[in-house]
C-alpha positions in Angstrom: 52.0 -1.6 31.7 48.5 -2.8 30.5 47.9 -4.5 27.3 46.1 -2.6 24.6 42.6 -4.1 23.9 42.2 -5.9 20.7 39.3 -5.7 18.2 39.8 -9.3 17.2 37.4 -11.4 19.2 38.5 -15.0 19.5 35.0 -16.3 19.9 34.5 -19.6 18.0 38.1 -19.2 16.7 38.6 -23.0 16.9 35.9 -23.4 14.1 36.7 -22.9 10.5 35.7 -19.5 9.0 32.2 -19.3 7.7 32.0 -18.4 4.0 29.3 -17.8 1.6 30.5 -20.7 -0.6 30.2 -23.1 2.4 26.7 -21.9 3.2 25.7 -22.2 -0.5 26.8 -25.9 -0.5 24.9 -26.6 2.6 21.8 -24.8 1.3 21.9 -26.6 -2.0 22.1 -30.0 -0.1 19.1 -29.1 2.0 17.1 -28.3 -1.1 17.3 -32.0 -2.2 17.5 -31.3 -5.9 15.1 -28.3 -5.9 16.3 -25.2 -7.7 18.0 -22.6 -5.6 16.5 -19.9 -7.7 12.9 -21.3 -7.1 13.1 -21.9 -3.4 15.5 -19.4 -1.9 15.5 -16.4 -4.3 12.5 -14.1 -4.5 11.6 -11.4 -7.0 10.0 -7.9 -6.6 7.2 -6.7 -8.9 9.9 -5.2 -11.0 11.6 -8.5 -11.4 14.5 -7.6 -9.2 16.1 -10.6 -7.4 16.3 -10.6 -3.6 18.9 -13.1 -2.4 18.4 -15.1 0.9 21.8 -14.1 2.2 24.1 -11.0 1.7 27.5 -10.0 2.7 28.2 -6.6 4.3 29.1 -3.8 1.9 32.4 -2.6 3.2 32.6 0.6 1.1 29.0 1.9 1.6 28.2 5.3 3.1 24.9 6.7 4.5 22.5 8.2 2.1 22.2 12.0 2.9 18.7 12.6 4.3 17.2 13.4 7.6 19.8 14.6 10.1 21.1 12.1 12.7 18.8 12.1 15.7 16.3 14.5 14.1 12.7 13.4 14.6 10.6 13.0 11.5 7.4 15.1 11.5 4.3 13.2 12.8 1.6 14.3 10.4 -2.1 13.7 10.7 -4.7 14.0 7.9 -7.4 16.6 8.1 -10.1 15.6 5.6 -13.5 16.1 7.2 -15.7 18.0 4.6 -17.3 20.1 7.3 -14.8 22.8 8.2 -15.9 23.1 11.8 -15.5 19.4 12.3 -12.1 19.4 10.6 -11.1 22.2 13.0 -12.0 20.1 16.0 -10.0 17.2 14.6 -7.0 19.4 14.1 -7.0 20.7 17.6 -7.4 17.1 19.0 -4.5 15.8 16.8 -2.2 18.5 17.9 -3.2 18.0 21.5 -2.5 14.3 21.0 1.2 15.0 20.1 1.0 15.2 16.3 3.2 18.1 15.2 1.9 18.5 11.7 -1.3 18.5 9.7 -2.0 17.3 6.2 -4.8 19.5 4.8 -6.4 17.2 2.3 -8.4 19.0 -0.5 -11.4 17.2 -2.0 -10.5 15.5 -5.3 -6.9 15.2 -4.5 -4.8 12.1 -4.8 -5.1 11.3 -1.1 -8.8 12.3 -0.6 -10.3 8.7 -0.5 -13.1 10.1 -1.1 -13.5 13.0 1.3 -11.5 16.1 1.9 -11.8 19.9 2.6 -14.2 21.7 0.4 -12.4 24.1 -2.0 -13.9 27.3 -0.5 -12.4 30.7 0.4 -13.3 30.4 4.0 -12.3 26.8 4.7 -8.8 27.5 5.9 -9.8 30.2 8.3 -12.2 27.9 10.0 -10.0 24.9 10.1 -7.0 26.7 11.5 -8.7 29.1 13.8 -6.8 29.4 17.1 -3.8 27.2 15.9 -0.6 29.1 16.3 1.3 28.5 13.1 4.7 30.0 13.9 5.5 27.5 16.7 7.0 24.8 14.5 3.8 23.1 13.5 4.1 21.7 10.1 1.3 22.3 7.5 1.2 20.1 4.4 -1.3 20.5 1.5 -2.6 17.6 -0.5 -4.4 19.4 -3.3 -5.3 19.1 -6.9 -5.9 21.7 -9.6 -9.5 22.2 -8.5 -8.5 22.9 -4.8 -5.7 25.4 -5.4 -7.9 28.0 -3.6 -6.8 26.3 -0.4 -3.1 27.3 -0.6 -4.1 30.8 -1.8 -6.4 31.1 1.2 -3.6 30.0 3.5 -1.2 32.6 2.3 -3.8 35.2 2.9 -4.7 33.8 6.3 -1.1 34.0 7.5 -0.8 37.6 6.2 -4.0 38.6 8.2 -2.5 37.0 11.3 0.6 39.2 11.0 2.8 36.1 10.9 6.1 36.3 9.0 6.0 33.6 6.2 9.6 32.4 7.0 8.4 31.4 10.4 5.7 29.1 9.1 6.6 25.5 8.3 4.4 24.8 5.3 4.5 22.7 2.1 1.8 23.7 -0.4 1.8 20.4 -2.3 0.9 21.8 -5.8 0.7 18.8 -8.1 -0.5 19.5 -11.5 -0.1 15.9 -12.7 -1.8 13.8 -10.0 -5.2 15.4 -10.1 -5.2 15.2 -13.9 -4.5 11.5 -13.9 -7.4 11.0 -11.5 -9.7 13.3 -13.4 -9.0 11.9 -16.8 -7.2 14.9 -18.3 -5.9 18.4 -18.0 -8.4 21.2 -17.6 -6.6 23.4 -20.1 -3.9 23.2 -22.7 -0.3 22.7 -21.6 0.9 26.3 -22.2 -2.1 27.7 -20.2 -1.6 25.1 -17.4 2.0 26.2 -17.1 1.0 29.9 -17.0 -1.6 29.3 -14.3 0.8 27.3 -12.3 3.6 30.0 -12.6 1.0 32.6 -11.6 0.2 30.7 -8.4 3.9 30.1 -7.6 4.5 33.9 -8.2 1.7 34.7 -5.8 2.9 32.5 -3.0 6.5 33.7 -3.6 5.4 37.3 -3.5 3.7 36.5 -0.2 7.0 35.3 1.2 6.6 31.5 0.6 9.6 30.4 -1.6 10.1 26.7 -0.4 8.3 23.5 -0.9 5.6 24.9 -3.2 5.2 21.8 -5.4 5.1 18.1 -4.7 6.3 15.3 -7.0 3.8 12.7 -5.7 4.2 9.0 -6.4 1.1 7.8 -4.4 -1.1 7.8 -7.4 1.1 5.3 -9.0 1.2 3.0 -6.0 -2.6 3.4 -5.4 -3.2 2.3 -9.0 -1.1 -0.9 -8.6 2.3 0.3 -9.9 5.7 -1.1 -9.0 8.4 0.5 -6.9 10.5 1.4 -10.0 7.5 2.8 -11.7 6.6 5.0 -8.7 10.2 6.3 -8.5 10.4 6.9 -12.3 7.1 8.8 -12.2 8.3 11.0 -9.3 11.5 11.7 -11.1 9.8 12.6 -14.3 7.2 14.7 -12.4 9.9 16.6 -10.5 12.0 17.3 -13.6 8.8 18.6 -15.4 8.2 21.0 -12.5 11.8 22.2 -12.5 11.4 22.9 -16.3 8.1 24.8 -15.7 9.6 26.9 -13.0 12.7 27.7 -15.0 10.6 28.6 -18.0 8.9 31.1 -15.7 12.1 32.9 -14.9 13.0 31.1 -11.7 16.6 30.0 -11.4 17.2 26.3 -10.9 18.9 26.9 -7.6 15.7 28.5 -6.3 13.4 26.1 -8.2 14.7 23.0 -6.6 14.0 24.4 -3.1 10.4 24.8 -4.2 10.0 21.0 -4.8 9.6 18.2 -2.4 8.5 14.5 -2.8 5.7 12.2 -1.6 6.1 8.3 -1.6 4.0 5.5 -0.4 5.3 3.3 2.5 4.1 -0.3 2.1 4.1 -3.5 4.1 7.1 -4.9 2.3 9.5 -3.1 4.6 12.7 -4.1 2.7 11.5 -2.6 -0.6 10.1 0.5 1.1 13.3 1.2 2.8 15.2 0.7 -0.4 12.7 2.9 -2.3 13.2 5.9 -0.1 17.0 5.5 -0.2 16.9 5.2 -4.0 14.9 8.3 -4.4 17.5 10.4 -2.6 20.3 8.9 -4.8 18.4 9.4 -8.0 17.4 13.0 -7.3 21.0 13.8 -6.4 21.8 12.5 -9.9 19.2 14.8 -11.4 20.6 17.8 -9.5 24.0 17.0 -10.6 22.8 16.8 -14.3 21.4 20.2 -13.8 24.7 21.7 -12.6 23.6 21.9 -8.9 25.5 20.7 -5.9 23.2 17.9 -4.6 21.3 18.6 -1.4 19.1 16.2 0.7 15.5 16.1 -0.7 12.6 16.5 1.5 10.5 13.2 1.5 7.1 12.8 3.0 5.8 9.2 3.2 2.2 8.0 3.7 1.1 4.4 4.5 -0.4 2.5 1.6 -4.0 2.9 0.6 -4.1 -0.1 -1.7 -3.3 -2.7 1.0 -6.0 -1.4 3.4 -8.8 -3.9 3.9 -12.4 -2.9 5.0 -12.9 -6.3 6.6 -10.7 -7.3 9.6 -9.8 -3.6 9.9 -7.5 -4.2 13.0 -5.0 -5.9 10.7 -4.5 -2.5 9.1 -2.9 -1.4 12.4 -0.3 -4.1 11.8 0.2 -3.1 8.2 0.6 0.6 9.2 3.1 -0.2 11.8 5.3 -2.1 9.4 5.0 0.6 6.8 5.7 3.3 9.4 8.8 1.5 10.6 10.1 1.1 7.0 9.5 4.8 6.2 11.3 5.8 9.3 14.3 3.5 8.7 14.3 4.6 5.1 14.8 8.3 6.2 11.4 9.9 5.6 11.3 13.5 6.9 7.6 13.3 7.5 5.1 10.4 7.9 1.4 10.2 7.6 -0.4 7.0 8.8 -3.9 6.2 7.3 -6.3 5.3 10.1 -7.2 1.7 10.2 -10.8 2.3 9.4 -10.2 4.4 6.4 -11.7 1.9 4.0 -14.9 1.8 5.9 -15.5 5.6 5.8 -14.3 8.7 7.5 -12.3 7.6 10.6 -13.5 8.6 14.0 -11.4 9.9 16.9 -10.3 6.5 18.1 -9.0 5.4 14.8 -7.2 8.8 14.4 -5.5 8.3 17.8 -4.3 4.9 16.9 -2.8 6.4 13.7 -1.0 9.1 15.7 0.2 6.7 18.4 1.6 4.2 15.8 4.2 6.9 15.0 4.8 8.1 18.5 5.6 4.7 19.8 8.1 4.0 17.1 9.5 7.5 17.5 9.7 8.0 21.3 9.9 4.4 22.6 11.6 2.4 19.8 13.9 5.5 19.1 13.9 4.9 15.4 15.1 8.4 14.6 18.3 8.1 16.6 20.4 6.8 13.7 20.7 8.3 10.3 20.3 5.7 7.5 20.6 2.7 9.7 20.3 0.4 6.6 23.6 1.8 5.2 26.1 -0.9 4.6 23.7 -3.8 5.0 24.0 -6.1 2.0 20.3 -6.4 1.1 19.7 -2.7 1.4 22.7 -1.6 -0.8 22.0 -4.3 -3.4 18.2 -3.6 -3.6 18.7 0.2 -3.5 21.2 0.0 -6.4 18.9 -2.3 -8.4 15.9 0.0 -7.8 18.0 3.0 -8.9 18.9 1.3 -12.2 15.4 0.0 -12.9 13.8 3.4 -12.1 16.4 5.4 -14.1 15.8 3.3 -17.2 12.0 3.9 -16.9 12.6 7.6 -16.3 14.8 7.9 -19.4 11.9 6.2 -21.4 9.5 8.8 -20.2 11.9 11.6 -21.0 12.6 10.2 -24.5 8.8 10.4 -25.1 8.8 14.1 -24.3 8.5 14.2 -20.5 5.9 13.3 -18.0 3.0 15.2 -19.4 3.4 14.0 -22.9 4.0 10.4 -21.7 0.7 10.6 -19.9 -1.0 11.9 -23.0 0.3 9.0 -25.0 -0.6 6.6 -22.3 2.9 5.3 -21.9 2.9 5.6 -18.1 -0.6 4.3 -17.7 0.1 1.2 -19.9 3.0 0.1 -17.7 1.1 0.8 -14.4 -2.0 -1.1 -15.6 0.0 -4.1 -16.6 1.6 -4.2 -13.2 -1.8 -3.7 -11.6 -3.3 -6.7 -13.4 -0.3 -8.9 -12.4 -0.7 -7.8 -8.8 -4.5 -8.4 -8.8 -3.8 -11.9 -10.3 -1.4 -12.5 -7.4 -4.1 -11.6 -4.8 -6.8 -13.7 -6.7 -4.5 -16.8 -6.5 -3.2 -16.0 -3.0 0.4 -15.7 -4.2 0.1 -12.3 -2.7 -1.3 -12.7 0.8 -3.6 -10.0 2.2 -4.8 -10.9 5.7 -8.5 -10.1 6.1 -9.2 -10.6 2.4 -7.7 -13.7 0.9 -6.0 -15.0 4.1 -7.5 -15.7 7.5 -10.9 -13.9 7.1 -13.1 -13.2 10.1 -16.6 -13.6 8.9 -18.1 -12.8 12.3 -15.9 -9.8 13.1 -17.0 -6.9 15.2 -17.7 -3.7 13.2 -15.9 -0.4 14.0 -17.7 2.9 14.0 -16.9 5.6 11.4 -18.1 9.2 11.0 -21.3 9.7 8.9 -20.6 12.5 6.3 -21.3 11.7 2.7 -18.3 11.4 0.4 -17.4 14.5 -1.5 -18.1 14.5 -5.2 -16.9 17.7 -7.0 -18.9 18.5 -10.2 -17.4 16.8 -13.2 -15.6 18.9 -15.8 -14.7 18.1 -19.3 -10.9 18.1 -19.7 -9.4 20.2 -22.5 -6.6 17.6 -22.9 -8.0 14.1 -22.2 -5.6 11.3 -20.9 -6.3 7.7 -19.9 -7.0 7.8 -16.1 -5.5 5.3 -13.8 -7.6 2.8 -12.0 -7.3 3.3 -8.2 -8.6 0.2 -6.4 -7.7 -1.4 -3.1 -6.5 -4.9 -3.6 -9.1 -6.3 -1.2 -12.1 -4.8 -3.1 -13.0 -7.9 -5.2 -13.2 -10.1 -2.0 -15.1 -7.4 -0.2 -17.8 -7.4 -2.9 -18.3 -11.2 -2.1 -18.5 -10.5 1.5 -21.1 -7.7 0.8 -23.1 -10.3 -1.2 -23.0 -12.7 1.9 -24.1 -9.8 4.1 -27.1 -9.2 2.0 -28.0 -12.9 2.2 -27.5 -12.7 5.9 -29.8 -9.7 6.2 -32.5 -11.3 4.0 -32.5 -14.8 5.5 -30.9 -14.5 8.9 -28.0 -16.7 8.0 -25.0 -16.6 5.7 -24.4 -19.0 2.8 -22.8 -22.1 4.1 -20.6 -25.0 2.8 -20.2 -28.4 4.5 -16.7 -29.6 5.1 -16.8 -33.4 4.7 -13.8 -34.4 6.8 -12.5 -37.9 6.1 -10.2 -39.9 8.4 -8.7 -39.0 11.7 -8.1 -35.3 12.7 -4.5 -35.5 11.7 -5.6 -36.5 8.2 -8.2 -33.9 7.5 -7.3 -30.8 9.7 -4.6 -29.3 7.4 -6.9 -29.2 4.4 -10.0 -28.5 6.4 -8.5 -25.4 7.9 -7.4 -24.4 4.4 -10.9 -24.9 3.0 -12.4 -22.9 5.9 -10.2 -19.9 5.2 -10.7 -20.3 1.5 -14.5 -20.2 1.5 -14.9 -17.7 4.3 -12.8 -15.3 2.3 -15.9 -15.1 0.1 -18.4 -14.9 3.0 -19.3 -18.6 2.8 -19.5 -20.0 6.3 -17.8 -23.3 6.7 -19.5 -26.1 8.8 -17.1 -28.9 9.7 -18.4 -32.4 10.0 -15.9 -33.4 12.7 -14.6 -36.9 12.8 -17.0 -39.5 11.3 -16.9 -43.2 11.1 -18.5 -43.9 7.7 -20.2 -42.4 4.7 -23.6 -42.9 6.2 -22.8 -40.7 9.2 -21.2 -38.1 6.9 -24.3 -37.9 4.8 -26.4 -37.5 7.9 -24.3 -34.7 9.0 -24.4 -33.1 5.6 -28.3 -33.2 5.6 -28.3 -31.7 9.0 -26.2 -28.7 7.9 -28.9 -27.5 5.6 -26.5 -26.5 2.8 -26.2 -27.8 -0.8 -22.5 -27.3 -1.0 -19.8 -29.7 0.2 -16.0 -29.9 0.2 -14.0 -33.1 0.8 -11.0 -32.7 3.2 -8.4 -35.3 3.8 -5.1 -36.6 2.5 -4.6 -37.9 -1.0 -4.2 -41.5 0.2 -7.6 -41.3 1.8 -9.1 -39.7 -1.3 -7.8 -42.5 -3.4 -9.7 -45.2 -1.5 -12.7 -43.3 -0.1 -13.4 -40.1 -1.9 -15.3 -41.5 -4.8 -17.8 -43.4 -2.5 -18.3 -40.3 -0.3 -18.9 -38.0 -3.3 -21.5 -40.3 -4.7 -23.2 -40.5 -1.4 -23.2 -36.7 -1.1 -24.5 -36.3 -4.6 -27.4 -38.7 -3.8 -28.1 -36.8 -0.6 -28.6 -33.6 -2.7 -25.2 -31.9 -2.9 -25.4 -29.3 -5.8 -21.7 -28.9 -6.0 -18.8 -30.9 -4.5 -15.3 -29.5 -4.0 -12.2 -31.3 -2.9 -9.4 -29.6 -1.0 -6.1 -30.5 -2.6 -4.4 -30.4 -5.9 -5.9 -32.8 -8.5 -3.9 -36.1 -8.5 -3.8 -39.3 -10.5 -7.3 -40.2 -9.2 -8.9 -37.0 -10.4 -10.8 -38.8 -13.1 -12.5 -41.1 -10.6 -13.3 -38.3 -8.3 -14.9 -36.3 -11.0 -16.9 -39.3 -12.2 -18.2 -39.7 -8.7 -19.4 -36.1 -8.5 -16.5 -33.9 -7.4 -16.7 -30.8 -9.7 -13.9 -28.5 -8.4 -10.6 -28.7 -6.7 -9.2 -26.0 -4.4 -5.5 -25.6 -3.7 -2.8 -23.1 -2.9 -2.3 -21.3 -6.3 -5.8 -21.9 -7.9 -7.8 -18.9 -8.9 -9.5 -18.4 -5.5 -11.4 -15.4 -6.6 -12.9 -17.0 -9.7 -14.1 -20.1 -7.7 -15.7 -17.9 -5.0 -17.5 -15.9 -7.7 -18.7 -19.1 -9.2 -20.0 -20.1 -5.7 -22.0 -16.9 -5.4 -23.4 -17.2 -8.9 -24.6 -20.7 -8.0 -26.3 -19.2 -4.9 -28.2 -16.7 -7.0 -29.3 -19.3 -9.6 
């Protein structure tokens, strides 16, 4: 008789059991008096606390979403303004293993700033020869001014003799997103609802009764909003659509099947995973409040626009990979990856292929779709998902108390909260509390450029809104630093060289290298090329190297101990040699007064206002 195997593994059984309390005592001792909350806890933009260590949630269950082992849809954006070129892109993408296309209409939330022209023949040209009833997914990214595209699609399907139920299409009607971008609604609320219901009725009469409208949170993320704000806006937008459909005579059971969701996937993978899981839980609560038996919502995710950088574009591939991973683990049903050169212009075939392959590698080689809700039961995921649910629901209730999403937008309630979050986030980027490689961290001044396509951005004729609202400011986080790099490029074009700063390194390499590397990254983030002095023996050699550099800017780099005994003498020597502005790398210390008296005007350190200092440098160059 064989002994039954035991689940109790005796590994390390001779050691005492590890407990959270024991770990906490050891961690506190290692902090040597520093506050646990300051060193080991972190906070999200919503103020939610993330702990350094979590226990497993024993009672957790998976969030109902994408079916186990079901692949998410690999979507590729079609946004070339020329319909024939867009058609060629679509064929190439499908040949390259994408199984879905996002037809981006000009002026929509995701246009940035291209998109298909809202013309009656656009769809027929773009989709010519593409067999729509073979499982290919079509997703529309449209605004009120490009609703002609979904209409044209329905007519095109009918002319092809394809049964609508055999076409996997999401029409993406979003009456709020375009209005926020455009600064108002084109008509009064009752007329807007009437026009929207007419379009829904047309599509339903043509046989399309699912996924007609999109509650799209990307506009909130693009404008700098927090995760809870994005979720709250999506909930409020979804509820507003349900109300509009129900008022048009559509039963809630049918109306909910006409709605799907879009969220942004960001480089903070933990918060992205929790955000997608939270949306499913929150929408289940909305459905329950409507008297409906909850069903899994369809969630489409797109990688973040606001974190894309124009400079050091290849880092966008890394950012997109992290975001795609997070969206997949979070249970997205469809994912779109922004090509890594999107901030430079309209991406070419190479950038589009990289965007496709980012998903394909994670899907087919990393097998991320094999497990449904793999984060279920992990302490961080359950804790963060629950906290996000509470924060988002509170904001959603505030929006509802103001009269719903549309009235909250007209009152500026939603915009005020998002703008406050944007300003705080921009402050974090300016002071490098929020790192953005290629902008405020590790810039590459001499980077190679990547090709993009040449069509001009699409600018639809402006229209005066009947119901004005405060628009949201959509701005990538790197743009202020890119403006400084542009100024540097103009100087390079005009003079043959970039503006430069001389790094006056004091002491041995071990003394100056940490702060010299910091200063190099600091100034080159603004397009100011750093010229290092190397190791020098005395102030006379340093002055000679400074004069040979041909620049009028200098930055001292060394330890506080060396600054205390030598910085004042060196600063005086550099001033005498013609230095117009002298910086010192390091936080001002007890000898700051002596250094300033000797000629040091500014100090650069980790949490200083980097952007303000670099702007001052450029203003000095123009003087």
